[in-house]
C-alpha positions as protocol buffer text, in pm:
chain_id: "A"
residue {
  index: 1
  type: MET
  ca { x: 12420 y: 10206 z: 3878 }
}
residue {
  index: 2
  type: ALA
  ca { x: 12300 y: 9850 z: 3937 }
}
residue {
  index: 3
  type: THR
  ca { x: 11928 y: 9775 z: 3964 }
}
residue {
  index: 4
  type: VAL
  ca { x: 11735 y: 9483 z: 4115 }
}
residue {
  index: 5
  type: THR
  ca { x: 11430 y: 9348 z: 3935 }
}
residue {
  index: 6
  type: ILE
  ca { x: 11157 y: 9179 z: 4150 }
}
residue {
  index: 7
  type: VAL
  ca { x: 10912 y: 8964 z: 3962 }
}
residue {
  index: 8
  type: GLY
  ca { x: 10564 y: 8914 z: 4107 }
}
residue {
  index: 9
  type: CYS
  ca { x: 10215 y: 8821 z: 3995 }
}
residue {
  index: 10
  type: GLY
  ca { x: 10142 y: 9180 z: 3905 }
}
residue {
  index: 11
  type: GLY
  ca { x: 10435 y: 9207 z: 3670 }
}
residue {
  index: 12
  type: ALA
  ca { x: 10786 y: 9328 z: 3696 }
}
residue {
  index: 13
  type: VAL
  ca { x: 10862 y: 9640 z: 3897 }
}
residue {
  index: 14
  type: ASP
  ca { x: 11204 y: 9797 z: 3899 }
}
residue {
  index: 15
  type: GLN
  ca { x: 11306 y: 9930 z: 4240 }
}
residue {
  index: 16
  type: PRO
  ca { x: 11638 y: 10080 z: 4324 }
}
residue {
  index: 17
  type: ALA
  ca { x: 11842 y: 9919 z: 4602 }
}
residue {
  index: 18
  type: THR
  ca { x: 11859 y: 10130 z: 4914 }
}
residue {
  index: 19
  type: GLY
  ca { x: 12052 y: 10110 z: 5242 }
}
residue {
  index: 20
  type: GLU
  ca { x: 11736 y: 10080 z: 5451 }
}
residue {
  index: 21
  type: ALA
  ca { x: 11699 y: 9758 z: 5656 }
}
residue {
  index: 22
  type: THR
  ca { x: 11426 y: 9524 z: 5553 }
}
residue {
  index: 23
  type: GLN
  ca { x: 11157 y: 9466 z: 5818 }
}
residue {
  index: 24
  type: PRO
  ca { x: 11181 y: 9107 z: 5949 }
}
residue {
  index: 25
  type: GLN
  ca { x: 10884 y: 8886 z: 5889 }
}
residue {
  index: 26
  type: VAL
  ca { x: 10692 y: 8779 z: 6201 }
}
residue {
  index: 27
  type: SER
  ca { x: 10570 y: 8424 z: 6219 }
}
residue {
  index: 28
  type: ASP
  ca { x: 10206 y: 8344 z: 6270 }
}
residue {
  index: 29
  type: ALA
  ca { x: 10288 y: 8179 z: 6603 }
}
residue {
  index: 30
  type: ALA
  ca { x: 10424 y: 8504 z: 6746 }
}
residue {
  index: 31
  type: THR
  ca { x: 10124 y: 8710 z: 6636 }
}
residue {
  index: 32
  type: ALA
  ca { x: 9862 y: 8461 z: 6752 }
}
residue {
  index: 33
  type: ALA
  ca { x: 9636 y: 8560 z: 7041 }
}
residue {
  index: 34
  type: PRO
  ca { x: 9770 y: 8452 z: 7389 }
}
residue {
  index: 35
  type: VAL
  ca { x: 9630 y: 8125 z: 7513 }
}
residue {
  index: 36
  type: ARG
  ca { x: 9466 y: 8129 z: 7860 }
}
residue {
  index: 37
  type: PRO
  ca { x: 9645 y: 7884 z: 8094 }
}
residue {
  index: 38
  type: SER
  ca { x: 9453 y: 7580 z: 8203 }
}
residue {
  index: 39
  type: PRO
  ca { x: 9317 y: 7613 z: 8559 }
}
residue {
  index: 40
  type: LEU
  ca { x: 9502 y: 7414 z: 8827 }
}
residue {
  index: 41
  type: PRO
  ca { x: 9314 y: 7129 z: 8989 }
}
residue {
  index: 42
  type: ALA
  ca { x: 9120 y: 7240 z: 9297 }
}
residue {
  index: 43
  type: THR
  ca { x: 9288 y: 7169 z: 9630 }
}
residue {
  index: 44
  type: PRO
  ca { x: 9084 y: 6920 z: 9829 }
}
residue {
  index: 45
  type: ALA
  ca { x: 8930 y: 7055 z: 10152 }
}
residue {
  index: 46
  type: VAL
  ca { x: 9126 y: 6979 z: 10470 }
}
residue {
  index: 47
  type: THR
  ca { x: 8939 y: 6908 z: 10792 }
}
residue {
  index: 48
  type: ILE
  ca { x: 9124 y: 6989 z: 11118 }
}
residue {
  index: 49
  type: VAL
  ca { x: 9004 y: 6801 z: 11421 }
}
residue {
  index: 50
  type: ALA
  ca { x: 9111 y: 6935 z: 11763 }
}
residue {
  index: 51
  type: THR
  ca { x: 9186 y: 6669 z: 12018 }
}
residue {
  index: 52
  type: ALA
  ca { x: 9224 y: 6739 z: 12387 }
}
residue {
  index: 53
  type: THR
  ca { x: 9570 y: 6678 z: 12532 }
}
residue {
  index: 54
  type: PRO
  ca { x: 9543 y: 6446 z: 12829 }
}
residue {
  index: 55
  type: GLN
  ca { x: 9652 y: 6608 z: 13155 }
}
residue {
  index: 56
  type: PRO
  ca { x: 9928 y: 6422 z: 13337 }
}
residue {
  index: 57
  type: THR
  ca { x: 9813 y: 6253 z: 13651 }
}
residue {
  index: 58
  type: ASN
  ca { x: 9983 y: 6318 z: 13980 }
}
residue {
  index: 59
  type: THR
  ca { x: 10077 y: 5959 z: 14054 }
}
residue {
  index: 60
  type: PRO
  ca { x: 10334 y: 5918 z: 14331 }
}
residue {
  index: 61
  type: SER
  ca { x: 10617 y: 5686 z: 14248 }
}
residue {
  index: 62
  type: ALA
  ca { x: 10688 y: 5383 z: 14460 }
}
residue {
  index: 63
  type: ALA
  ca { x: 10910 y: 5454 z: 14757 }
}
residue {
  index: 64
  type: GLN
  ca { x: 11267 y: 5346 z: 14698 }
}
residue {
  index: 65
  type: ALA
  ca { x: 11472 y: 5170 z: 14958 }
}
residue {
  index: 66
  type: ILE
  ca { x: 11724 y: 5404 z: 15122 }
}
residue {
  index: 67
  type: SER
  ca { x: 12056 y: 5232 z: 15168 }
}
residue {
  index: 68
  type: GLU
  ca { x: 12243 y: 5531 z: 15309 }
}
residue {
  index: 69
  type: LEU
  ca { x: 12133 y: 5853 z: 15477 }
}
residue {
  index: 70
  type: GLY
  ca { x: 12291 y: 6189 z: 15416 }
}
residue {
  index: 71
  type: GLY
  ca { x: 12460 y: 6336 z: 15111 }
}
residue {
  index: 72
  type: ARG
  ca { x: 12434 y: 6666 z: 14929 }
}
residue {
  index: 73
  type: LEU
  ca { x: 12149 y: 6799 z: 14716 }
}
residue {
  index: 74
  type: ARG
  ca { x: 12234 y: 7070 z: 14464 }
}
residue {
  index: 75
  type: ILE
  ca { x: 11957 y: 7283 z: 14312 }
}
residue {
  index: 76
  type: ALA
  ca { x: 12007 y: 7536 z: 14033 }
}
residue {
  index: 77
  type: SER
  ca { x: 11815 y: 7856 z: 14111 }
}
residue {
  index: 78
  type: VAL
  ca { x: 11846 y: 8231 z: 14135 }
}
residue {
  index: 79
  type: PRO
  ca { x: 12070 y: 8307 z: 14433 }
}
residue {
  index: 80
  type: PRO
  ca { x: 11882 y: 8440 z: 14738 }
}
residue {
  index: 81
  type: VAL
  ca { x: 11961 y: 8767 z: 14907 }
}
residue {
  index: 82
  type: GLN
  ca { x: 12121 y: 8582 z: 15197 }
}
residue {
  index: 83
  type: GLN
  ca { x: 12192 y: 8233 z: 15322 }
}
residue {
  index: 84
  type: PHE
  ca { x: 11961 y: 8120 z: 15598 }
}
residue {
  index: 85
  type: VAL
  ca { x: 11766 y: 7830 z: 15742 }
}
residue {
  index: 86
  type: GLY
  ca { x: 11469 y: 8031 z: 15867 }
}
residue {
  index: 87
  type: SER
  ca { x: 11168 y: 8054 z: 15640 }
}
residue {
  index: 88
  type: TRP
  ca { x: 11059 y: 8376 z: 15811 }
}
residue {
  index: 89
  type: LEU
  ca { x: 11368 y: 8546 z: 15667 }
}
residue {
  index: 90
  type: GLY
  ca { x: 11288 y: 8454 z: 15308 }
}
residue {
  index: 91
  type: THR
  ca { x: 11161 y: 8705 z: 15056 }
}
residue {
  index: 92
  type: THR
  ca { x: 11190 y: 8522 z: 14723 }
}
residue {
  index: 93
  type: THR
  ca { x: 11104 y: 8192 z: 14563 }
}
residue {
  index: 94
  type: ALA
  ca { x: 11473 y: 8107 z: 14557 }
}
residue {
  index: 95
  type: ALA
  ca { x: 11483 y: 8157 z: 14934 }
}
residue {
  index: 96
  type: ASN
  ca { x: 11188 y: 7924 z: 14983 }
}
residue {
  index: 97
  type: MET
  ca { x: 11368 y: 7656 z: 14785 }
}
residue {
  index: 98
  type: GLN
  ca { x: 11631 y: 7641 z: 15057 }
}
residue {
  index: 99
  type: VAL
  ca { x: 11389 y: 7559 z: 15336 }
}
residue {
  index: 100
  type: ARG
  ca { x: 11137 y: 7340 z: 15152 }
}
residue {
  index: 101
  type: PRO
  ca { x: 11354 y: 7025 z: 15162 }
}
residue {
  index: 102
  type: PHE
  ca { x: 11345 y: 7026 z: 15544 }
}
residue {
  index: 103
  type: SER
  ca { x: 11038 y: 7236 z: 15631 }
}
residue {
  index: 104
  type: ASP
  ca { x: 10683 y: 7119 z: 15556 }
}
residue {
  index: 105
  type: PRO
  ca { x: 10365 y: 7333 z: 15547 }
}
residue {
  index: 106
  type: LEU
  ca { x: 10025 y: 7229 z: 15676 }
}
residue {
  index: 107
  type: ILE
  ca { x: 9886 y: 7231 z: 15321 }
}
residue {
  index: 108
  type: HIS
  ca { x: 10055 y: 7187 z: 14984 }
}
residue {
  index: 109
  type: THR
  ca { x: 9942 y: 7303 z: 14641 }
}
residue {
  index: 110
  type: ASP
  ca { x: 9919 y: 7045 z: 14366 }
}
residue {
  index: 111
  type: ARG
  ca { x: 10192 y: 7100 z: 14108 }
}
residue {
  index: 112
  type: PHE
  ca { x: 9956 y: 7031 z: 13816 }
}
residue {
  index: 113
  type: ASP
  ca { x: 9633 y: 7218 z: 13892 }
}
residue {
  index: 114
  type: GLY
  ca { x: 9715 y: 7429 z: 14201 }
}
residue {
  index: 115
  type: SER
  ca { x: 9452 y: 7261 z: 14419 }
}
residue {
  index: 116
  type: LEU
  ca { x: 9510 y: 7224 z: 14793 }
}
residue {
  index: 117
  type: VAL
  ca { x: 9642 y: 6887 z: 14906 }
}
residue {
  index: 118
  type: PRO
  ca { x: 9730 y: 6758 z: 15254 }
}
residue {
  index: 119
  type: GLY
  ca { x: 10069 y: 6830 z: 15405 }
}
residue {
  index: 120
  type: LEU
  ca { x: 10120 y: 6811 z: 15780 }
}
residue {
  index: 121
  type: ALA
  ca { x: 9743 y: 6853 z: 15802 }
}
residue {
  index: 122
  type: THR
  ca { x: 9542 y: 6556 z: 15677 }
}
residue {
  index: 123
  type: SER
  ca { x: 9220 y: 6759 z: 15643 }
}
residue {
  index: 124
  type: TRP
  ca { x: 9077 y: 7098 z: 15738 }
}
residue {
  index: 125
  type: GLU
  ca { x: 8747 y: 7281 z: 15760 }
}
residue {
  index: 126
  type: ALA
  ca { x: 8616 y: 7627 z: 15850 }
}
residue {
  index: 127
  type: ASN
  ca { x: 8320 y: 7740 z: 16056 }
}
residue {
  index: 128
  type: GLU
  ca { x: 8016 y: 7901 z: 15895 }
}
residue {
  index: 129
  type: ASP
  ca { x: 8151 y: 8257 z: 15889 }
}
residue {
  index: 130
  type: GLY
  ca { x: 8508 y: 8158 z: 15799 }
}
residue {
  index: 131
  type: THR
  ca { x: 8661 y: 8306 z: 16114 }
}
residue {
  index: 132
  type: GLN
  ca { x: 8789 y: 7979 z: 16256 }
}
residue {
  index: 133
  type: TRP
  ca { x: 8971 y: 7693 z: 16087 }
}
residue {
  index: 134
  type: THR
  ca { x: 9026 y: 7345 z: 16224 }
}
residue {
  index: 135
  type: PHE
  ca { x: 9325 y: 7144 z: 16105 }
}
residue {
  index: 136
  type: HIS
  ca { x: 9352 y: 6772 z: 16162 }
}
residue {
  index: 137
  type: LEU
  ca { x: 9722 y: 6702 z: 16200 }
}
residue {
  index: 138
  type: ARG
  ca { x: 9931 y: 6398 z: 16126 }
}
residue {
  index: 139
  type: ASP
  ca { x: 10047 y: 6201 z: 16429 }
}
residue {
  index: 140
  type: ASP
  ca { x: 10333 y: 6010 z: 16264 }
}
residue {
  index: 141
  type: VAL
  ca { x: 10586 y: 6290 z: 16204 }
}
residue {
  index: 142
  type: GLU
  ca { x: 10913 y: 6284 z: 16398 }
}
residue {
  index: 143
  type: PHE
  ca { x: 11161 y: 6571 z: 16415 }
}
residue {
  index: 144
  type: GLN
  ca { x: 11523 y: 6491 z: 16341 }
}
residue {
  index: 145
  type: HIS
  ca { x: 11796 y: 6448 z: 16601 }
}
residue {
  index: 146
  type: GLY
  ca { x: 11555 y: 6330 z: 16868 }
}
residue {
  index: 147
  type: TRP
  ca { x: 11360 y: 6654 z: 16898 }
}
residue {
  index: 148
  type: GLY
  ca { x: 11037 y: 6465 z: 16952 }
}
residue {
  index: 149
  type: LYS
  ca { x: 10713 y: 6424 z: 16763 }
}
residue {
  index: 150
  type: PHE
  ca { x: 10531 y: 6694 z: 16570 }
}
residue {
  index: 151
  type: SER
  ca { x: 10230 y: 6827 z: 16764 }
}
residue {
  index: 152
  type: ALA
  ca { x: 9974 y: 7106 z: 16757 }
}
residue {
  index: 153
  type: ASN
  ca { x: 10204 y: 7323 z: 16971 }
}
residue {
  index: 154
  type: ASP
  ca { x: 10452 y: 7345 z: 16687 }
}
residue {
  index: 155
  type: VAL
  ca { x: 10203 y: 7529 z: 16464 }
}
residue {
  index: 156
  type: PRO
  ca { x: 10167 y: 7850 z: 16670 }
}
residue {
  index: 157
  type: HIS
  ca { x: 10542 y: 7836 z: 16737 }
}
residue {
  index: 158
  type: SER
  ca { x: 10614 y: 7840 z: 16362 }
}
residue {
  index: 159
  type: THR
  ca { x: 10352 y: 8111 z: 16308 }
}
residue {
  index: 160
  type: GLY
  ca { x: 10513 y: 8322 z: 16579 }
}
residue {
  index: 161
  type: LEU
  ca { x: 10848 y: 8309 z: 16402 }
}
residue {
  index: 162
  type: ILE
  ca { x: 10695 y: 8461 z: 16089 }
}
residue {
  index: 163
  type: VAL
  ca { x: 10576 y: 8770 z: 16284 }
}
residue {
  index: 164
  type: LYS
  ca { x: 10895 y: 8825 z: 16483 }
}
residue {
  index: 165
  type: GLU
  ca { x: 11059 y: 9166 z: 16479 }
}
residue {
  index: 166
  type: ASP
  ca { x: 11339 y: 9047 z: 16248 }
}
residue {
  index: 167
  type: ALA
  ca { x: 11105 y: 8868 z: 16006 }
}
residue {
  index: 168
  type: ILE
  ca { x: 11115 y: 8996 z: 15649 }
}
residue {
  index: 169
  type: ALA
  ca { x: 10907 y: 8732 z: 15471 }
}
residue {
  index: 170
  type: SER
  ca { x: 10673 y: 8864 z: 15203 }
}
residue {
  index: 171
  type: ASP
  ca { x: 10369 y: 8743 z: 15399 }
}
residue {
  index: 172
  type: THR
  ca { x: 10484 y: 8869 z: 15741 }
}
residue {
  index: 173
  type: GLY
  ca { x: 10242 y: 9163 z: 15725 }
}
residue {
  index: 174
  type: ILE
  ca { x: 9946 y: 8934 z: 15662 }
}
residue {
  index: 175
  type: PHE
  ca { x: 10042 y: 8707 z: 15951 }
}
residue {
  index: 176
  type: ARG
  ca { x: 10079 y: 9004 z: 16187 }
}
residue {
  index: 177
  type: GLU
  ca { x: 9734 y: 9127 z: 16087 }
}
residue {
  index: 178
  type: LEU
  ca { x: 9581 y: 8788 z: 16163 }
}
residue {
  index: 179
  type: PHE
  ca { x: 9779 y: 8656 z: 16458 }
}
residue {
  index: 180
  type: GLY
  ca { x: 9965 y: 8944 z: 16626 }
}
residue {
  index: 181
  type: ASN
  ca { x: 10271 y: 9163 z: 16591 }
}
residue {
  index: 182
  type: THR
  ca { x: 10512 y: 8959 z: 16805 }
}
residue {
  index: 183
  type: TYR
  ca { x: 10595 y: 8601 z: 16884 }
}
residue {
  index: 184
  type: ASP
  ca { x: 10439 y: 8641 z: 17230 }
}
residue {
  index: 185
  type: ASP
  ca { x: 10116 y: 8771 z: 17078 }
}
residue {
  index: 186
  type: VAL
  ca { x: 10076 y: 8449 z: 16884 }
}
residue {
  index: 187
  type: ILE
  ca { x: 10167 y: 8220 z: 17173 }
}
residue {
  index: 188
  type: ASN
  ca { x: 9942 y: 8411 z: 17415 }
}
residue {
  index: 189
  type: LYS
  ca { x: 9653 y: 8410 z: 17165 }
}
residue {
  index: 190
  type: ARG
  ca { x: 9646 y: 8785 z: 17109 }
}
residue {
  index: 191
  type: GLY
  ca { x: 9553 y: 8852 z: 16749 }
}
residue {
  index: 192
  type: GLY
  ca { x: 9629 y: 9155 z: 16535 }
}
residue {
  index: 193
  type: ARG
  ca { x: 9462 y: 9487 z: 16631 }
}
residue {
  index: 194
  type: GLY
  ca { x: 9396 y: 9349 z: 16978 }
}
residue {
  index: 195
  type: ARG
  ca { x: 9165 y: 9073 z: 16861 }
}
residue {
  index: 196
  type: GLN
  ca { x: 9156 y: 8743 z: 17044 }
}
residue {
  index: 197
  type: HIS
  ca { x: 9215 y: 8425 z: 16852 }
}
residue {
  index: 198
  type: ARG
  ca { x: 9226 y: 8061 z: 16941 }
}
residue {
  index: 199
  type: SER
  ca { x: 9558 y: 7885 z: 16913 }
}
residue {
  index: 200
  type: ILE
  ca { x: 9570 y: 7604 z: 16659 }
}
residue {
  index: 201
  type: GLN
  ca { x: 9523 y: 7279 z: 16844 }
}
residue {
  index: 202
  type: ARG
  ca { x: 9500 y: 6918 z: 16745 }
}
residue {
  index: 203
  type: ALA
  ca { x: 9142 y: 6832 z: 16656 }
}
residue {
  index: 204
  type: SER
  ca { x: 8972 y: 6547 z: 16834 }
}
residue {
  index: 205
  type: PRO
  ca { x: 8974 y: 6225 z: 16631 }
}
């Protein structure tokens, strides 16, 4: 049997060779204590300043010269329940879009802030208890096809159409409550629930 002699400071020691694996030596670097990572530099503080977004102004564009009358205007919208030219038969916003190009109200709403702006009425005011309104109407509006000039008589006529028996507008019920249940009630100044009301007339300048 062969033997291996290991010589050290303490003298020679004879040890028999065995088949056991020798434990690997571990370097000092692997057994050293873990090093704490260096802290990252602090992120500088960020200041957020809120700035108000300017509201677009409702500035009318300059009128363009019209070289030719007529033509076709196409508008993309939800289709209405029916085709019509009477605003008193409309029940949806899409229906109103059909009559707006040729039918004007007394008062418009501003497209930016919803405030009331003049339409066919240049100004308006109410009495102290809010039961009577006075509308000052424009005097420079002409109907098409020679139907004459817009006047105070056209206002109760248009109101009467909204309360007619065949009217299905979403605000028909409100108009009937205020002005009467039929066209004749409005024209003859008979308000809803038998109340009397004054027909809308042109205010004195």
